[in-house]
C-alpha positions in Angstrom: -51.4 -9.0 138.3 -54.5 -7.1 139.3 -56.3 -8.0 142.5 -59.5 -7.1 144.3 -60.6 -8.0 147.8 -63.9 -9.8 148.0 -64.4 -9.4 151.7 -62.6 -7.7 154.6 -62.4 -9.1 158.1 -61.7 -6.6 160.9 -61.2 -8.1 164.3 -63.4 -6.6 167.1 -61.5 -4.8 169.8 -60.9 -6.7 173.0 -61.5 -5.5 176.5 -58.3 -4.2 178.0 -56.6 -6.5 180.5 -56.7 -5.5 184.2 -54.3 -2.7 184.6 -54.0 -2.0 180.9 -54.1 1.7 180.0 -55.9 1.6 176.7 -58.2 -0.3 174.4 -56.7 -2.3 171.6 -56.7 -0.4 168.3 -58.8 -1.6 165.5 -56.9 -1.5 162.2 -58.7 0.6 159.6 -60.7 -1.4 157.1 -59.0 -2.0 153.7 -60.3 0.1 150.9 -62.3 -1.9 148.4 -61.1 -1.7 144.8 -58.4 -2.9 142.5 -54.6 -2.8 142.9 -51.8 -4.1 140.7 -48.6 -6.0 141.5 -45.6 -6.4 139.3 -44.3 -9.9 139.5 -40.8 -11.1 138.5 -40.1 -14.2 136.4 -39.7 -16.3 139.5 -43.2 -15.2 140.7 -41.9 -12.8 143.4 -43.7 -9.5 143.9 -41.4 -6.6 143.1 -43.7 -3.6 143.3 -47.3 -2.7 143.9 -49.7 0.2 143.1 -49.5 3.0 145.5 -53.3 3.6 145.4 -56.4 1.5 145.1 -58.4 2.1 142.0 -62.2 2.0 142.1 -62.6 -0.2 139.0 -60.5 -2.5 136.7 -60.4 0.1 133.9 -58.8 2.8 136.1 -56.4 0.2 137.5 -55.3 -0.7 134.0 -55.0 3.0 133.1 -52.6 3.4 136.0 -50.4 0.6 134.6 -50.5 2.2 131.1 -49.6 5.6 132.7 -46.6 4.0 134.3 -45.5 2.4 131.1 -46.0 5.5 129.0 -44.4 7.9 131.5 -41.5 5.7 132.5 -39.0 8.3 131.1 -40.3 10.9 133.4 -40.4 8.8 136.6 -38.3 9.4 139.6 -37.2 6.7 142.0 -37.1 7.7 145.7 -35.4 5.8 148.5 -36.2 6.5 152.1 -36.3 4.9 155.5 -39.6 3.5 157.0 -40.5 3.8 160.6 -38.5 0.6 161.5 -35.2 1.8 160.1 -35.5 -0.3 156.9 -35.1 1.1 153.4 -38.1 1.4 151.0 -38.5 2.8 147.5 -41.2 4.3 145.5 -41.7 5.6 141.9 -43.1 9.1 141.4 -44.6 10.3 138.2 -45.0 14.0 138.4 -46.6 14.8 141.8 -48.1 11.3 142.3 -46.5 8.2 143.8 -47.5 5.5 141.3 -45.6 2.4 142.6 -44.1 1.3 145.8 -41.8 -1.6 147.0 -43.6 -4.6 148.3 -41.0 -5.1 151.0 -38.4 -3.2 152.9 -34.6 -3.7 152.8 -32.0 -3.6 155.5 -29.5 -1.8 153.2 -30.0 1.3 151.1 -28.1 -0.2 148.1 -30.4 -3.2 147.9 -33.4 -0.9 147.8 -31.8 1.2 145.1 -30.9 -1.9 143.1 -34.4 -3.3 143.3 -36.0 0.1 142.3 -33.7 0.3 139.3 -34.4 -3.3 138.4 -38.2 -2.6 138.5 -37.8 0.4 136.2 -35.7 -1.7 133.8 -38.2 -4.6 133.8 -41.2 -2.2 133.2 -39.3 -0.8 130.2 -38.8 -4.3 128.8 -42.4 -5.3 129.4 -44.4 -5.0 126.2 -47.9 -3.4 126.4 -49.5 -6.7 125.5 -48.0 -8.6 128.4 -50.6 -10.8 130.1 -52.5 -9.3 133.0 -54.1 -11.8 135.4 -57.0 -10.7 137.6 -56.9 -12.3 141.0 -59.6 -12.3 143.6 -58.6 -12.5 147.3 
């Protein structure tokens, strides 16, 4: 699935409460462009693109690069800032795919990463791609 954001809503910072030490931080605006998600048969998101592509064609090229270079990919497992385990797929020097969620156990992150690679290998190049606007 390929998605593109139509609009971005960023909340305005609030005045600090009496006695508060700092202003509320405004989250950075989301980058406009296209991203992809790899969905399982039960419609759960397994992985997503690591970067936002400026247009649909370059987003599709990223998907093809993942499929074509699958034999050279490296799965990496690490902890995020909350002590949970996450995974990512690296192709050469570039991270090309990341987990869509974190896992409390390292083994579960490893199994999901391996399952993603296996499912990408089984997906034919003509698999349907759905463009979603959000």
